[in-house]
N, C-alpha and C positions, 0 to 999 in steps of 0.2 A: 891676142892672149899673151900673157907674160911667159918667159922661158920656163919658169918652174911649173906653170900650168900645162905647158906642152909636155914636159917630162912626166908630170902627174898623169896626164891622159894616156901617155904611152905605157906607163907602169900599170895603169888601170886596164888597158887593153890586153896586156900580157897576162894579168891575173884572170880576166874573163876568158881568155883563150885557154889557159890551163884548166879552169873549172869546166869548160866545155869539152875538153879532151876526154879520151877513154880513161886515162889515169885519174883525172879530176873527178869524173863521174863515179868511179869505183871508190875513191877516197870519201866522197859524200856518203855512199852507202855503208862503208866500213865504220865511219865515225858515228853514223846513226845507230848501227848495230851495237857499237861499243857503249854508246849512251844508254841503250836499253839494258845492256849487261850490267852497267854500274847501278842503274835504277833498281834492277832486280836484286842485285847484291845488297843494296841498302834495305830494301823491303825484307829480304831474308834475315838480315841481322836484326832488324827491328821486330819482326814477327816472332823470333826466337827469344827475344829479350824477356827475362823473368821479372823485370822491374816494372812497377805500376807507372802509368803514363805521367802522372803528376810529378813523381820522384824522378822519372827518367829525364824530364825536361830540365830539371835543376842539375842533376848529376852529369848529364851529357854536356851541359854548358860549362860546368866547373872542370870536368876532366879535359875536354878538348880545348876550351878556352878561346875567347875571341882573338887574343893576340897570337895564339898558335895557328888558328885558321888564317890569320892575316899573312902568315908566311907563304901561303899559297902552295904552288906546285912543288913537289919534290920532298916536302918535309915528312919524315917518317915519324908521325906523331905517336901512334899507338905501339909501334914496334920497339920504341925505346931509343931509336936513332935520333941524333940531333943535326946531322949534316945533310943538307938538301942535295938530292941528286941533280938539282938544277946546276949546281956549280960545275959538276963534271961535264954536263952537256954544253955549258958555255965555253969550255975550253976545247971543244971539238969531239967529245965523246957522246954527244947527244944522239947520233944515229947508230951507235953500236948496240947490238942486241945482247941484252943481259940474260943469258940462259939461266943463271942462278936465280935471278928475280922471277923469271918465268916459272921455274920449278916451285918456288915458294907460293906463287899465285895459284898454281894447280892444287897444292896442298891446302891452302886456305879455303879454296872453293869446295874441295872435297869435304873439309870440316863443316862447311855450311850446308852440306847435304847434296851437292851437285854430283852427277855422274862423272867419272874420271874423263870420259871422252869429251863431254861438254866442257869440262873445266879446261882441258887441253886446247879446245877450239877457242875459248875466250882468251886464254893466256897467249896463244899464238897470234890472235888478232891484235891484242895490245902491243906485243913485241913488234909486229909489222908496222903498226901506226907510228912507232918511234922513228921509223925511217920515212914512210910514205907521207906522213903529215908535215914533214919538214919542207916539202915542195910548196905547200900552201903558205907556210911561214915565210919562206924566201920571197915569194911574190907579194904577199901582203905587207911584209916589212918594207919593200921597195915603195909601195904606194904610200905608206905612212911617212916614210922619210921625205918623199916628194911633197907631201902636204905641209911640211915644215912647221908643224904645230898649229895649223890653222883649222879651226872647227868648221869654218865655211867651206874650205877646200875638201875636207873629209866628207862633209855632207854632200857636196856637189859630185863627188866621185862614188857615192853610194854607200859610204861607211856609216853605220848606225853608231853614233858617238855614245849613246846610252849603253848599248851592248858592250862597246869597247871599254868604257869606264867601269862596267860591272865586273870585269875580270882583271883589272889593273890595279895594283897597289903601289902607292908612292911612299918611299921611305920604309921599305919592308923590314929593315933591321929594327926600327923603332915601332913597328906594327901600327903606323899612323896612316890614316886615310885622307886623301884629298877630297874636296867636294866633288860630287859625281860628275858634274858637267865639266870640271876642270882636269880630271885625272888624265885623260888622253893627252891634253895639251902639255901638262906638266911633265908627263913621262918622256915626251919628246925633247923637253928643254933641260932635263936634269943633266944628261951627258955623263961620260965616264962609265965606270963599271956598274954603279948603281943604276944608271939610266938604262943600260943594256939589260940588267937583271929585271928591271921593271917591265920593259918591253917583252922580255922572255916569258914573264908570267902570263901574258896574254896570248901566247902562241900555243898551237896544238901540241907540239912536242913537249913543252913544259908541263902542260896539263896531263898528258898521258904518262909522263914520268911520275908525276905526283900520284895519279890514280894507281899505277902499278906498284909504287912503293907503299901506298896505303893498304892495298889489298894484300900484298905480300906480308905486311906487318900485322894483320889481324890475328890475334892470338885467342880471342874469346868469341866464339860463335854466337854468344848471347849479348853482344855489346851494342847497346843503343848509341853509345858515343861513337863507335865505329860507323854506325848507320848514318848519323848526322854528318860525320866528316865525308862519307861517300856522297851524300846528297850535296854537300858543298862543291865537290868536284863535278857532280852531275850538272849543277847549275852553270858552272864554268863551261863545260862541254856544250851544253845547250846554247849558251850565248854565242860561242864561237861558231857553232853549227848554223845558227841563224845568220851570222855574218857571211858565212860561206854561201848560203843560199841566196844572199843578195847579189852575188856575182855569178849565179848559175841560172838565171831566169830563162825559161823556155826549154830547159833540158829535161830528159826523162827522169833522171835521178832527182832533180829538184821537185818534180811532181810526186814522186814516190816518197821522198823523205818528209816533205812539208806536211802531208796529210796526217802523219802520226806524231809530229813534233809539238811538244807543249809550248805554249807562249811564255814569254818572259815578262814579269811585272815588277814594278818598284813599290814596295811598302815603305811608308815613311810616317814616323811619329814626330809631329812638329811642336806640340805643346803637351805638357803632362803635369799632374799633381799626384804625387805618390805617397803611400803610407810609409811609416818607418819599417825597416826590415824586421822580420821575426827572428830576433837574435837568439842565439843559444847562450848558455851561461858563460862560456869562454869568450865569446864575442862581446858580451855585455861588460865583463871585467876589463877587457882590452880597451873598450871605448871610454869607460869611466876614467881609466888612467890617462888616456889621451885627451880627454875633455873635448872631443870633437862633436860638432853639431851637423855639419854637412857630411853626406855619405856618398861614396862612389857607387855607381850602379850601371846596369846594362839591361837591354831588353832582349827577349827571345820571341821569335815568331814560330808558331806551330801550325802546320797545315795537314790536311788529309788524314792519313793513318798514323800521324804522330811525328812526321819528319819535322825537325826543329832546326832553325837557322838563327844565329846570333846576329843582332842588328848592330850597326856600327855608326859612330864610335861609342865607346863607353862615355859616361858623363858623371858629373858631380852635381848633386841636388840636395836641398834641405827638405826633409819630410814635411808634407802638407803645404809646401810653398811651390808655386808654379815654376817649372823649368821650360826653357825655350830652345835648348840646343837640339837641333834636328838630328834624328837617328834614322837609318834606313837599311834596307837589304833588298838586293835583286834576287829573284828566285823564279822557279817554274810555277805555273798555275795551270791545272788541268780541270776537266769536267768533274772529277771526283773530289775536288777541293771545295766542299760546300760551306765550309766555315774556317775561320782562323782564330787563333788564341794568342794574345799578347801577354807576356809575363815580364815583370821586372824583378831583378835580383841584385843583391849587393855582395861583392866578393867577401869571402870568409877565410879566416886562417885555418879552418877545418874543412875546406871544400872537398878535398880528396876523400875524406872519410864519410861525411854526411851531406855534402852538397852545399850550395850557397843559400842563405836565407832569402825568402821571397819578400818583396816589398808590396804587401797588400794582396788583394784578390786577383784572379784572372780577369782579363778583358776579352770576352768572346764576341765575335762579329759574324753574323750570318751572311755569307757571300752570295747567297741566292736572292735574299730579300734586299740586301744592300747591293745594288747593281754596280758591277765593276765596269768602268772606272768610277771612283768617287773621290771627293776632296773634303778634307776636314770633317770627317765623321766623328762626332763627339760621343764617347762611350763612358758613362758614369758608373761607378760602383756604389754599394750601399754606404760606404764610409765617406762619401763625397769626394773621393779621388777620381781622376779622369785621365783620358788620353784623347788627343786629336789625331786621327789616323786617316791617311790618304793612300790611294792605290791607283796606279796608272799603268797602261800597257807600254812596254818597250818594243814589242813586236806586234804585228797584226794578229788579232785574236782569230781563232778558228771559227768555223761556222757554228759549232755547238756552243762555243762561248758567247757568240753574238745572240744565240737563241735563248739565253737565260732571261727570266722575267725581270 
């Protein structure tokens, strides 16, 4: 074996050893409980939302915005802050417990209807993870560095590159995404401050800082936009938790956590022909002056009880002309997700007030009749527009998922 392979195997053994230790086992349980907390928070926000689901999908996408979500961990989107907490953590403050943020989390959860004692337990767990999750980050970062950007070495050492790429953003300042299979490799080759920031977005501490800042910043308990943003972080946590389980085989905590953990899937729209946006008067005037024919657009994916994720990247397309720029999103899939709905929107100058205009009708797919995984499922609408949708597992599906017809 090459020297770097020996070093990689040594780093891999150290990571396995940590995850088999008492501390590593407790970390698995704590992250699993925190994921359930975040999912419950998102459901609570969404359940209390007074906005109809069709309007919520558009408004949530316009307020949160794909580019804002691309900034990932630490961005205080709804609290009005613009400075990511990630920056503070990168210079050495990542393990410090922010009691001020903890108090804000408690207050936010109480506004959502939680008992104060339960809210304090959740806030305390989040604050503790800012320290304990850093041990995983340290060992996992060693393994990544020894792989030296090689997907083959990552796979050989048990790293699920699909999961890794699902939580990593390249060029975060520009909110641009690399192709899913290349994101992990590119992150290791960027170098410099941006390279470290990219890697940091895939770490547990980075994610928990983002979740804490997001929860502390919730001002409106009826916010569906807040629910969608929390679900974004829940997807990141779920992906990292699956990677942690890959290094915990045969342990008691692995068996406990895995049985309740949702699987991760990739939804991808590879081809599409869309209707013109349902413009409002101000949008029409603006476009007439500009003389534009092509329009900018983005897709959203809605699952289960209304949780909505924005698919990336945004695209430019001419109405009723086929587009072939692939867009995708990694997300959780559970037994309760019996259907999914794809919607296309075009950014509007009046998005904060009335949402973005939708491009045609909804595309709804029955995920029970259409067995997951599937490839290039073509869904037509009455106006002869269509999408080609694929869905595949990034993690091993649970028994109940395999039992679907």
